[in-house]
LUMDOVEX-462867 format. One line per field, with one value per atom (N, C-alpha, C): residue number from 0; residue in three letters; atom name; x, y, z. Coordinates in pm, 1 decimal, decimal comma, padded with zeros to 6 digits, m for minus. Layout:
N
i	c(NUM:...)
aa	c(ALA:...)
at	c(CA:...)
c1	c(X:...)
c2	c(Y:...)
c3	c(Z:...)
end
This chain:
126
i	c(0:0:0:1:1:1:2:2:2:3:3:3:4:4:4:5:5:5:6:6:6:7:7:7:8:8:8:9:9:9:10:10:10:11:11:11:12:12:12:13:13:13:14:14:14:15:15:15:16:16:16:17:17:17:18:18:18:19:19:19:20:20:20:21:21:21:22:22:22:23:23:23:24:24:24:25:25:25:26:26:26:27:27:27:28:28:28:29:29:29:30:30:30:31:31:31:32:32:32:33:33:33:34:34:34:35:35:35:36:36:36:37:37:37:38:38:38:39:39:39:40:40:40:41:41:41:42:42:42:43:43:43:44:44:44:45:45:45:46:46:46:47:47:47:48:48:48:49:49:49:50:50:50:51:51:51:52:52:52:53:53:53:54:54:54:55:55:55:56:56:56:57:57:57:58:58:58:59:59:59:60:60:60:61:61:61:62:62:62:63:63:63:64:64:64:65:65:65:66:66:66:67:67:67:68:68:68:69:69:69:70:70:70:71:71:71:72:72:72:73:73:73:74:74:74:75:75:75:76:76:76:77:77:77:78:78:78:79:79:79:80:80:80:81:81:81:82:82:82:83:83:83:84:84:84:85:85:85:86:86:86:87:87:87:88:88:88:89:89:89:90:90:90:91:91:91:92:92:92:93:93:93:94:94:94:95:95:95:96:96:96:97:97:97:98:98:98:99:99:99:100:100:100:101:101:101:102:102:102:103:103:103:104:104:104:105:105:105:106:106:106:107:107:107:108:108:108:109:109:109:110:110:110:111:111:111:112:112:112:113:113:113:114:114:114:115:115:115:116:116:116:117:117:117:118:118:118:119:119:119:120:120:120:121:121:121:122:122:122:123:123:123:124:124:124:125:125:125)
aa	c(MET:MET:MET:ILE:ILE:ILE:LEU:LEU:LEU:LEU:LEU:LEU:ARG:ARG:ARG:ARG:ARG:ARG:LEU:LEU:LEU:LEU:LEU:LEU:GLY:GLY:GLY:ASP:ASP:ASP:VAL:VAL:VAL:LEU:LEU:LEU:ARG:ARG:ARG:ARG:ARG:ARG:GLN:GLN:GLN:ARG:ARG:ARG:GLN:GLN:GLN:ARG:ARG:ARG:GLN:GLN:GLN:GLY:GLY:GLY:ARG:ARG:ARG:THR:THR:THR:LEU:LEU:LEU:ARG:ARG:ARG:GLU:GLU:GLU:VAL:VAL:VAL:SER:SER:SER:SER:SER:SER:SER:SER:SER:ALA:ALA:ALA:ARG:ARG:ARG:VAL:VAL:VAL:SER:SER:SER:LEU:LEU:LEU:GLY:GLY:GLY:TYR:TYR:TYR:LEU:LEU:LEU:SER:SER:SER:GLU:GLU:GLU:VAL:VAL:VAL:GLU:GLU:GLU:ARG:ARG:ARG:GLY:GLY:GLY:GLN:GLN:GLN:LYS:LYS:LYS:GLU:GLU:GLU:ALA:ALA:ALA:SER:SER:SER:SER:SER:SER:GLU:GLU:GLU:LEU:LEU:LEU:LEU:LEU:LEU:SER:SER:SER:ALA:ALA:ALA:ILE:ILE:ILE:CYS:CYS:CYS:ASP:ASP:ASP:ALA:ALA:ALA:LEU:LEU:LEU:ASP:ASP:ASP:VAL:VAL:VAL:ARG:ARG:ARG:MET:MET:MET:SER:SER:SER:GLU:GLU:GLU:LEU:LEU:LEU:MET:MET:MET:ARG:ARG:ARG:GLU:GLU:GLU:VAL:VAL:VAL:SER:SER:SER:ASP:ASP:ASP:GLU:GLU:GLU:LEU:LEU:LEU:SER:SER:SER:LEU:LEU:LEU:ALA:ALA:ALA:GLU:GLU:GLU:LEU:LEU:LEU:ALA:ALA:ALA:GLU:GLU:GLU:SER:SER:SER:ALA:ALA:ALA:ALA:ALA:ALA:SER:SER:SER:GLU:GLU:GLU:PRO:PRO:PRO:VAL:VAL:VAL:ARG:ARG:ARG:PRO:PRO:PRO:PRO:PRO:PRO:VAL:VAL:VAL:ARG:ARG:ARG:PRO:PRO:PRO:MET:MET:MET:LEU:LEU:LEU:ASN:ASN:ASN:SER:SER:SER:VAL:VAL:VAL:SER:SER:SER:VAL:VAL:VAL:THR:THR:THR:SER:SER:SER:VAL:VAL:VAL:ALA:ALA:ALA:GLY:GLY:GLY:VAL:VAL:VAL:PRO:PRO:PRO:PRO:PRO:PRO:GLU:GLU:GLU:ARG:ARG:ARG:VAL:VAL:VAL:THR:THR:THR:ILE:ILE:ILE:LYS:LYS:LYS:ALA:ALA:ALA:PRO:PRO:PRO:ALA:ALA:ALA:GLU:GLU:GLU:ALA:ALA:ALA:VAL:VAL:VAL:ASP:ASP:ASP:VAL:VAL:VAL:VAL:VAL:VAL:ALA:ALA:ALA:ALA:ALA:ALA)
at	c(N:CA:C:N:CA:C:N:CA:C:N:CA:C:N:CA:C:N:CA:C:N:CA:C:N:CA:C:N:CA:C:N:CA:C:N:CA:C:N:CA:C:N:CA:C:N:CA:C:N:CA:C:N:CA:C:N:CA:C:N:CA:C:N:CA:C:N:CA:C:N:CA:C:N:CA:C:N:CA:C:N:CA:C:N:CA:C:N:CA:C:N:CA:C:N:CA:C:N:CA:C:N:CA:C:N:CA:C:N:CA:C:N:CA:C:N:CA:C:N:CA:C:N:CA:C:N:CA:C:N:CA:C:N:CA:C:N:CA:C:N:CA:C:N:CA:C:N:CA:C:N:CA:C:N:CA:C:N:CA:C:N:CA:C:N:CA:C:N:CA:C:N:CA:C:N:CA:C:N:CA:C:N:CA:C:N:CA:C:N:CA:C:N:CA:C:N:CA:C:N:CA:C:N:CA:C:N:CA:C:N:CA:C:N:CA:C:N:CA:C:N:CA:C:N:CA:C:N:CA:C:N:CA:C:N:CA:C:N:CA:C:N:CA:C:N:CA:C:N:CA:C:N:CA:C:N:CA:C:N:CA:C:N:CA:C:N:CA:C:N:CA:C:N:CA:C:N:CA:C:N:CA:C:N:CA:C:N:CA:C:N:CA:C:N:CA:C:N:CA:C:N:CA:C:N:CA:C:N:CA:C:N:CA:C:N:CA:C:N:CA:C:N:CA:C:N:CA:C:N:CA:C:N:CA:C:N:CA:C:N:CA:C:N:CA:C:N:CA:C:N:CA:C:N:CA:C:N:CA:C:N:CA:C:N:CA:C:N:CA:C:N:CA:C:N:CA:C:N:CA:C:N:CA:C:N:CA:C:N:CA:C:N:CA:C:N:CA:C:N:CA:C:N:CA:C:N:CA:C:N:CA:C:N:CA:C:N:CA:C:N:CA:C:N:CA:C:N:CA:C:N:CA:C:N:CA:C:N:CA:C)
c1	c(m04831,1:m04791,0:m04768,6:m04644,5:m04640,4:m04722,2:m04824,9:m04868,4:m04805,6:m04767,9:m04672,1:m04808,6:m04916,6:m04987,3:m05057,0:m05043,6:m05053,9:m04977,4:m04826,7:m04739,7:m04726,8:m04803,4:m04765,1:m04881,5:m04974,6:m05128,1:m05085,3:m05005,5:m04997,2:m04895,6:m04797,3:m04684,9:m04743,5:m04847,7:m04938,5:m05012,8:m05062,6:m05144,0:m05079,4:m04933,8:m04881,8:m04853,2:m04770,8:m04738,8:m04844,3:m05000,4:m05105,9:m05172,7:m05125,2:m05127,9:m05031,0:m04933,4:m04754,9:m04843,7:m04858,0:m04927,3:m05039,1:m05077,3:m05264,2:m05354,8:m05347,9:m05510,1:m05558,7:m05700,7:m05785,1:m05757,1:m05842,3:m05849,9:m05910,6:m05988,4:m06099,6:m05985,0:m05869,1:m05820,4:m05715,3:m05702,4:m05590,0:m05604,9:m05712,9:m05819,8:m05857,8:m05885,7:m05904,1:m05786,5:m05752,3:m05604,5:m05541,7:m05554,3:m05487,1:m05586,3:m05694,2:m05797,7:m05845,2:m05830,5:m05865,1:m06008,8:m06107,8:m06208,7:m06192,8:m06253,0:m06178,8:m06244,6:m06330,6:m06352,9:m06239,2:m06175,2:m06054,3:m05922,7:m05880,5:m05807,8:m05831,6:m05916,7:m05885,9:m05901,7:m05934,4:m05935,3:m05721,4:m05707,8:m05570,3:m05454,7:m05487,5:m05439,0:m05496,5:m05577,3:m05652,8:m05547,8:m05468,8:m05454,1:m05513,6:m05622,9:m05737,0:m05717,7:m05664,0:m05654,2:m05504,9:m05467,6:m05309,5:m05306,2:m05262,1:m05247,1:m05183,5:m05187,3:m05111,9:m04995,5:m04868,4:m04761,7:m04855,7:m04940,2:m05029,6:m05080,6:m05135,7:m05245,6:m05100,5:m04998,3:m04887,5:m04884,2:m04830,8:m04783,0:m04859,5:m04973,9:m05062,8:m05102,6:m05093,8:m05087,1:m04936,9:m04806,2:m04719,2:m04745,8:m04798,3:m04791,7:m04845,3:m04969,9:m05077,3:m05033,8:m04914,4:m04919,2:m04761,9:m04689,4:m04565,7:m04441,1:m04484,2:m04360,8:m04266,0:m04180,9:m04098,4:m04163,6:m04190,9:m04200,7:m04107,7:m03991,2:m03865,4:m03794,7:m03898,2:m03925,4:m04014,5:m04134,9:m04263,3:m04140,2:m04144,5:m04077,0:m03967,7:m03882,5:m03762,8:m03852,6:m03922,7:m04031,6:m04077,3:m04146,2:m04202,5:m04104,0:m03975,3:m03901,0:m03822,4:m03778,1:m03792,7:m03879,6:m03965,7:m04147,1:m04129,6:m04060,6:m04085,6:m03980,5:m03865,2:m03733,1:m03765,3:m03818,9:m03890,7:m03970,3:m04053,8:m04175,4:m04091,1:m04000,0:m03961,1:m03883,2:m03804,5:m03714,0:m03789,1:m03880,7:m04022,3:m04051,1:m04096,8:m04161,7:m04038,8:m03973,6:m03851,1:m03804,4:m03784,2:m03763,1:m03913,6:m03978,9:m04117,6:m04132,3:m04114,5:m04130,9:m04005,3:m03900,2:m03787,3:m03833,0:m03809,2:m03789,0:m03767,9:m03794,9:m03799,7:m03688,3:m03535,9:m03373,6:m03429,0:m03378,2:m03334,7:m03205,5:m03141,6:m03015,5:m02886,6:m02784,4:m02657,6:m02607,5:m02621,2:m02536,7:m02369,9:m02270,2:m02177,7:m02186,2:m02102,5:m02116,3:m01982,5:m01950,9:m01852,7:m01775,7:m01655,6:m01558,1:m01481,5:m01439,4:m01314,0:m01315,9:m01308,6:m01281,4:m01193,3:m01072,0:m00983,2:m00987,6:m00967,5:m01043,9:m00942,8:m00870,8:m00729,3:m00807,5:m00878,9:m00898,5:m01054,0:m01198,3:m01256,7:m01234,4:m01239,2:m01248,1:m01204,8:m01027,0:m01051,6:m01089,3:m01200,4:m01288,9:m01181,8:m01101,3:m01052,1:m01149,1:m01093,3:m01104,9:m01251,6:m01214,5:m01307,7:m01432,8:m01475,3:m01564,7:m01668,6:m01590,9:m01645,6:m01726,2:m01848,0:m01963,7:m01985,2:m02022,7:m01969,5:m02089,6:m02151,0:m02318,4:m02293,3:m02342,3:m02372,9:m02484,1:m02571,7:m02683,6:m02697,4:m02774,9:m02861,8:m02669,3:m02723,4:m02591,1:m02463,0:m02462,3:m02285,4:m02236,1:m02133,6:m02145,3:m02116,6:m02190,6:m02163,8:m02105,3:m01982,9:m01906,3:m01990,0:m02038,4:m02037,8:m01996,4:m01967,2:m01882,3:m02018,4:m01951,3:m02059,4:m02050,9)
c2	c(05123,5:05129,7:05264,2:05345,2:05505,4:05463,8:05628,0:05646,0:05802,2:05815,9:05979,8:06059,2:06047,3:06126,1:06193,5:06136,6:06132,9:06238,0:06235,2:06313,0:06438,2:06395,2:06576,3:06631,9:06562,3:06642,7:06692,0:06587,8:06668,8:06812,3:06806,4:06931,9:07063,9:07010,6:07149,1:07216,4:07130,4:07162,7:07229,6:07214,3:07278,1:07391,2:07428,1:07538,7:07617,4:07546,5:07673,1:07722,6:07628,4:07674,0:07800,2:07743,8:07813,8:07982,1:07985,5:08133,5:08204,8:08104,5:08164,5:08175,6:08105,1:08062,1:07933,3:08047,2:07969,1:07862,8:07704,9:07633,1:07716,1:07838,3:07813,9:07981,7:08074,8:08142,0:08094,1:07989,8:07912,7:07802,4:07830,2:07734,4:07770,4:07960,4:08058,1:08101,9:08181,1:08131,0:08053,3:07900,8:07785,8:07833,7:07827,0:07831,5:07647,3:07614,3:07450,8:07508,6:07348,2:07368,8:07336,0:07435,9:07365,1:07263,0:07155,0:07041,4:06965,5:06952,7:06893,5:06912,7:07042,9:07088,3:07006,1:07023,9:06921,4:06834,7:06717,5:06613,0:06542,8:06699,4:06624,8:06668,5:06764,9:06807,6:06664,2:06595,6:06497,0:06338,1:06378,5:06247,1:06136,1:06192,9:06132,2:06135,1:06225,4:06204,1:06241,0:06223,2:06265,9:06395,6:06475,3:06582,4:06622,7:06656,4:06634,5:06734,8:06709,0:06840,8:06952,5:06956,9:07120,2:07173,2:07085,3:07147,9:07165,8:07079,1:07090,1:07237,6:07262,6:07431,7:07497,0:07490,6:07586,7:07633,0:07526,3:07501,6:07623,6:07590,2:07633,4:07750,3:07805,7:07944,5:08005,4:07995,7:08025,8:08073,1:07961,3:07921,2:08076,7:08073,0:08185,0:08089,9:07943,6:07837,5:07737,4:07745,6:07682,9:07519,4:07500,2:07326,5:07251,2:07297,7:07204,9:07221,2:07344,6:07320,6:07226,8:07279,8:07123,1:07017,3:06954,9:06821,3:06812,5:06904,6:06823,6:06826,6:06893,4:06850,2:06641,9:06706,6:06586,0:06450,3:06481,4:06365,9:06392,4:06481,7:06462,8:06338,3:06406,7:06333,7:06170,3:06142,9:06012,3:05940,5:05995,5:05925,4:05881,0:05996,4:05942,9:05822,2:05822,4:05731,9:05553,0:05600,6:05457,1:05390,6:05520,8:05441,8:05381,4:05468,9:05441,0:05255,7:05298,2:05193,1:05048,3:05019,7:05010,5:04913,4:05001,9:04942,0:04862,6:04919,5:04825,0:04711,1:04683,7:04592,8:04458,3:04491,5:04396,0:04298,7:04166,5:04060,8:04086,6:04072,3:04039,5:03956,1:03993,5:03868,4:03878,2:03763,9:03702,6:03782,7:03799,3:03872,6:03697,5:03777,7:03648,6:03628,1:03533,6:03432,9:03402,2:03409,0:03363,8:03183,4:03167,9:03046,6:02907,6:02829,1:02753,2:02682,5:02749,8:02747,2:02576,2:02614,9:02492,3:02428,3:02365,4:02262,5:02209,6:02183,2:02062,3:02016,2:01853,5:01784,5:01699,2:01700,1:01687,6:01489,5:01551,4:01433,7:01517,9:01510,2:01527,8:01442,1:01497,6:01380,7:01257,5:01233,3:01125,6:01055,6:01100,9:00981,7:01065,8:00948,6:00980,5:01064,2:01160,1:01229,6:01192,4:01034,9:01039,6:00950,5:00976,2:00970,8:01018,8:01201,9:01321,9:01367,8:01404,1:01440,7:01642,3:01731,5:01841,1:01877,3:01982,5:02001,5:02175,5:02249,8:02340,4:02455,9:02470,6:02555,2:02656,3:02783,7:02877,5:02954,1:02963,2:03062,9:03011,4:02863,4:02786,7:02712,6:02697,2:02482,0:02453,5:02314,5:02208,7:02090,1:02046,7:01892,4:01783,7:01724,8:01615,2:01449,8:01385,0:01269,0:01182,4:01089,6:00983,6:00864,7)
c3	c(01471,3:01403,1:01403,5:01298,7:01414,2:01154,0:01245,9:01089,8:01093,2:00954,4:00932,1:00935,5:00891,7:00927,5:00996,9:01093,6:01249,0:01323,9:01277,3:01309,5:01250,1:01086,6:01021,4:01140,9:01096,8:01188,7:01313,6:01461,8:01519,4:01495,9:01384,1:01417,4:01349,3:01271,9:01216,0:01283,4:01425,4:01537,5:01555,7:01669,9:01702,6:01645,0:01477,9:01478,7:01501,0:01413,7:01439,9:01567,8:01718,2:01847,7:01895,3:01832,3:01893,5:01864,0:01706,0:01656,5:01755,9:01787,8:01858,0:01769,2:01631,5:01542,0:01575,3:01474,9:01518,9:01379,5:01376,7:01283,4:01124,7:01180,1:01086,8:00976,0:01118,9:01042,9:00941,0:00964,1:00893,6:00727,2:00826,6:00685,6:00551,1:00604,1:00514,4:00482,0:00511,8:00487,9:00352,0:00391,2:00333,4:00208,6:00170,0:00110,2:00138,7:00225,5:00244,7:00400,5:00277,4:00419,8:00554,5:00639,2:00821,6:00820,5:00789,4:00801,6:00786,3:00649,7:00578,4:00647,9:00682,0:00833,8:00913,9:00937,5:01086,4:01105,5:00945,1:00964,6:00892,9:00867,6:00848,7:00944,2:01036,2:01206,7:01278,1:01276,4:01377,6:01293,3:01227,2:01118,8:01031,1:01037,0:00931,5:00838,3:00755,1:00599,5:00571,7:00436,7:00424,8:00331,8:00378,3:00297,1:00174,9:00060,5:m00048,2:m00039,6:m00094,5:m00134,2:m00191,0:m00246,3:m00264,4:m00103,8:m00078,7:00077,6:00153,1:00180,7:00254,2:00235,4:00122,7:00086,7:00060,5:00048,8:00087,7:00296,9:00355,3:00463,2:00551,4:00501,3:00534,2:00532,0:00369,5:00356,9:00393,0:00442,2:00537,9:00699,9:00733,8:00884,3:00936,1:00722,5:00745,3:00813,0:00734,9:00821,6:00670,7:00663,4:00559,4:00584,4:00437,5:00494,6:00481,8:00474,4:00542,6:00648,5:00713,2:00883,2:00899,0:00852,7:00903,6:00897,7:00796,0:00719,5:00815,4:00906,3:00990,6:01125,9:01174,1:01296,3:01299,6:01154,0:01178,2:01200,7:01101,1:01078,8:01250,9:01328,9:01434,9:01530,8:01526,8:01619,9:01561,2:01388,4:01378,6:01405,1:01463,7:01530,1:01653,9:01690,6:01885,1:01829,7:01783,8:01752,5:01731,7:01656,5:01623,3:01689,1:01796,8:01904,6:02018,1:02048,9:02142,0:02124,9:02002,3:01901,8:01944,6:01919,2:01886,6:02038,2:02130,3:02242,9:02305,5:02269,6:02323,7:02289,9:02146,6:02142,9:02148,2:02227,0:02179,6:02306,4:02298,0:02426,8:02558,0:02638,6:02759,7:02785,3:02819,3:02814,1:02965,1:03037,4:03162,4:03133,4:03261,0:03312,1:03265,3:03232,6:03156,5:03273,8:03295,0:03414,2:03381,7:03431,8:03411,1:03365,9:03324,4:03328,6:03304,2:03367,4:03390,1:03294,1:03228,9:03134,9:03117,3:03229,5:03267,1:03382,9:03481,0:03586,1:03601,9:03647,6:03659,7:03823,8:03824,3:03931,1:04005,8:04158,6:04157,5:04278,6:04312,1:04402,8:04503,0:04554,5:04596,5:04730,7:04872,8:04972,3:04985,5:04892,7:04915,0:04734,1:04701,3:04574,8:04403,0:04422,5:04217,5:04155,3:04076,8:03970,0:03882,4:03800,4:03708,9:03779,3:03948,2:04005,1:03996,8:04002,1:04055,2:03962,4:03952,9:03899,3:03914,4:03882,5:03884,8:03807,8:03936,2:03894,8:03865,7:03804,8:03828,0:03819,1:03873,2:03928,7:03850,3:03887,5:03882,7:03944,0:04082,6:04175,5:04218,9:04213,0:04234,8:04150,6:04170,4:04165,2:04269,9:04301,2:04366,4:04370,2:04385,8:04336,7:04441,3:04399,2:04426,0:04404,5:04453,9:04480,0:04428,3:04308,4:04259,6:04342,1)
end
């Protein structure tokens, strides 16, 4: 299951680290407790829109930019999740559509049985 709070936390952490800033600096600037900001970055707490706005201001990042990056991460996570959950299907093998039999080694057509194993078609006289 994809948790939005984890993706959001990852993006916030990357933004902070790109700027070479510490958790303490950002928490002080955003007026958010250090522990709470840490929990948001680790995806353990849901951040309200007010809190996100304060963190974005402290990081000097537009919330729309932050959410766009989160959206991109979410798209990738959804693709990975759906690819992992699709059942493995055996390869499709061509099927025998129709056969016209006139005679096989002198056996009349009504006495001929056709068997279609996985790899080839065998014709057997009954």
